[in-house]
C-alpha positions as CSV (number, residue, x, y, z in Angstrom):
1,M,38.4,47.2,-21.4
2,K,37.1,47.8,-24.9
3,T,37.6,51.1,-26.5
4,S,33.8,51.7,-26.7
5,E,33.5,51.6,-23.0
6,K,33.5,54.9,-21.1
7,V,35.5,55.5,-17.9
8,L,33.2,57.3,-15.3
9,P,35.2,59.7,-13.2
10,L,35.1,58.9,-9.4
11,Q,32.4,60.4,-7.4
12,K,33.2,62.0,-4.2
13,K,31.0,61.3,-1.3
14,A,29.4,64.1,0.4
15,P,30.9,64.9,3.6
16,K,28.8,63.6,6.6
17,Q,27.0,66.3,8.5
18,P,27.5,66.5,12.3
19,I,24.8,64.7,14.4
20,T,22.8,67.1,16.3
21,I,22.2,65.8,19.9
22,F,20.2,67.4,22.6
23,L,21.3,66.1,26.2
24,V,18.4,67.1,28.6
25,E,19.1,66.4,32.4
26,D,18.3,68.5,35.4
27,D,21.4,67.2,37.5
28,K,24.0,69.7,36.5
29,L,26.9,67.4,37.4
30,Y,25.5,64.5,35.5
31,L,24.8,66.9,32.6
32,H,28.3,68.0,32.2
33,A,29.8,64.5,32.8
34,V,27.7,63.1,29.9
35,G,28.2,66.2,27.9
36,F,31.9,66.3,28.3
37,N,31.9,62.5,27.2
38,L,30.0,63.2,24.2
39,N,32.0,66.2,23.1
40,K,34.9,63.8,22.6
41,R,33.4,62.7,19.4
42,K,33.9,65.2,16.6
43,E,30.9,64.2,14.6
44,Y,28.5,65.1,17.2
45,K,27.2,68.6,17.8
46,I,25.9,68.6,21.5
47,F,23.4,71.1,23.1
48,C,23.1,70.7,26.9
49,Y,19.8,71.7,28.7
50,S,18.9,71.7,32.3
51,S,15.1,71.5,31.6
52,G,12.6,70.1,29.2
53,E,11.2,73.5,28.5
54,D,14.6,74.7,27.4
55,C,14.9,71.5,25.0
56,L,11.3,72.2,23.5
57,K,12.3,76.0,22.8
58,N,15.0,74.9,20.7
59,M,13.5,72.0,18.8
60,S,13.9,74.4,15.6
61,L,17.7,73.1,15.6
62,N,16.4,69.9,14.5
63,P,18.1,67.6,16.6
64,D,18.7,64.0,15.4
65,I,18.9,62.4,18.8
66,V,17.6,63.7,22.1
67,I,18.9,62.1,25.3
68,L,16.4,62.8,28.1
69,D,16.1,62.1,31.8
70,Y,12.9,60.7,32.8
71,Y,12.8,62.7,36.1
72,L,13.5,66.3,34.8
73,N,11.1,67.7,37.5
74,E,13.0,66.1,40.4
75,T,14.8,69.4,41.4
76,N,12.0,71.5,40.3
77,P,8.6,70.2,40.4
78,E,6.9,72.9,38.4
79,S,9.1,71.7,35.5
80,L,7.9,69.2,32.9
81,D,8.7,65.7,33.4
82,G,10.6,63.5,30.8
83,L,7.7,61.6,29.6
84,T,5.8,64.7,28.8
85,V,8.9,66.3,27.1
86,L,9.1,62.9,25.0
87,L,5.3,63.3,24.0
88,E,6.1,66.8,23.0
89,I,9.1,65.9,21.0
90,K,7.4,63.5,19.1
91,K,4.6,66.0,18.2
92,I,6.9,68.7,16.9
93,K,9.4,66.3,15.1
94,P,8.3,62.6,15.0
95,S,11.4,61.3,13.4
96,T,13.6,62.4,16.3
97,I,15.4,59.5,18.0
98,V,14.8,59.9,21.9
99,I,17.0,58.0,24.3
100,M,15.7,58.1,27.6
101,L,17.9,57.9,30.8
102,S,16.7,57.4,34.3
103,S,17.8,55.9,37.7
104,Q,14.5,54.1,37.8
105,K,14.7,50.3,37.3
106,N,10.8,50.1,37.3
107,L,9.6,48.3,34.4
108,T,6.4,50.3,34.4
109,V,8.4,53.4,33.8
110,A,10.5,52.0,31.0
111,M,7.3,50.4,29.2
112,R,5.6,53.9,29.4
113,T,8.5,55.7,27.6
114,L,9.0,52.8,25.0
115,K,5.1,53.0,24.3
116,A,5.6,56.8,23.9
117,E,8.0,56.1,21.0
118,A,11.4,56.4,23.0
119,Y,14.1,54.4,21.0
120,T,15.3,53.0,24.2
121,Y,15.3,53.2,28.0
122,L,18.8,53.2,29.9
123,I,19.2,52.9,33.7
124,K,21.9,55.3,35.0
125,N,24.8,53.2,36.3
126,K,28.6,52.8,36.0
127,Q,28.1,51.6,32.4
128,T,25.7,54.2,31.1
129,L,28.3,56.2,29.3
130,S,29.6,53.3,27.3
131,Q,26.1,52.1,26.7
132,L,25.1,55.5,25.4
133,N,27.8,55.6,23.1
134,E,27.0,52.3,21.7
135,V,23.3,53.1,21.3
136,I,24.2,56.3,19.4
137,D,26.5,54.4,17.2
138,Q,23.7,51.9,16.6
139,V,21.2,54.5,15.6
140,V,23.7,56.4,13.3
141,N,24.4,53.1,11.7
142,N,21.0,51.8,11.3
143,I,19.2,54.8,10.3
144,G,21.9,56.6,8.4
145,L,22.1,59.9,10.4
146,G,24.8,62.3,9.3
147,N,24.1,61.7,5.8
148,K,21.4,64.6,5.7
């Protein structure tokens, strides 16, 4: 190294911010199971809601990701359905990543959610928890969440 070259101090990387995830599911048992699984990851800050209305009321918390059940109004027909909640989320904060969950294997339902700008559509089955973790990791790595 020449004497005229300057040695720059190492720059510390800013610590990653937790990734805020809303989990919206009207089936309380499924809500707790998925929430428990996601809470194992220290880099996630999980908020669980049993209705789309509660999710929308809390959008001021700026979730990075919303995991949203398609049939939110299955237990209460008066409640908003998942597609309506998805459309409202996109109006409030268009950059929010929305992952749709449903037990429906109906291609039309999946296409409707993707057309409304859902990031992906996962069918609830035995692999859902591992698929969900893979999709979240993909979102974090590809979009750079956590580096706010």
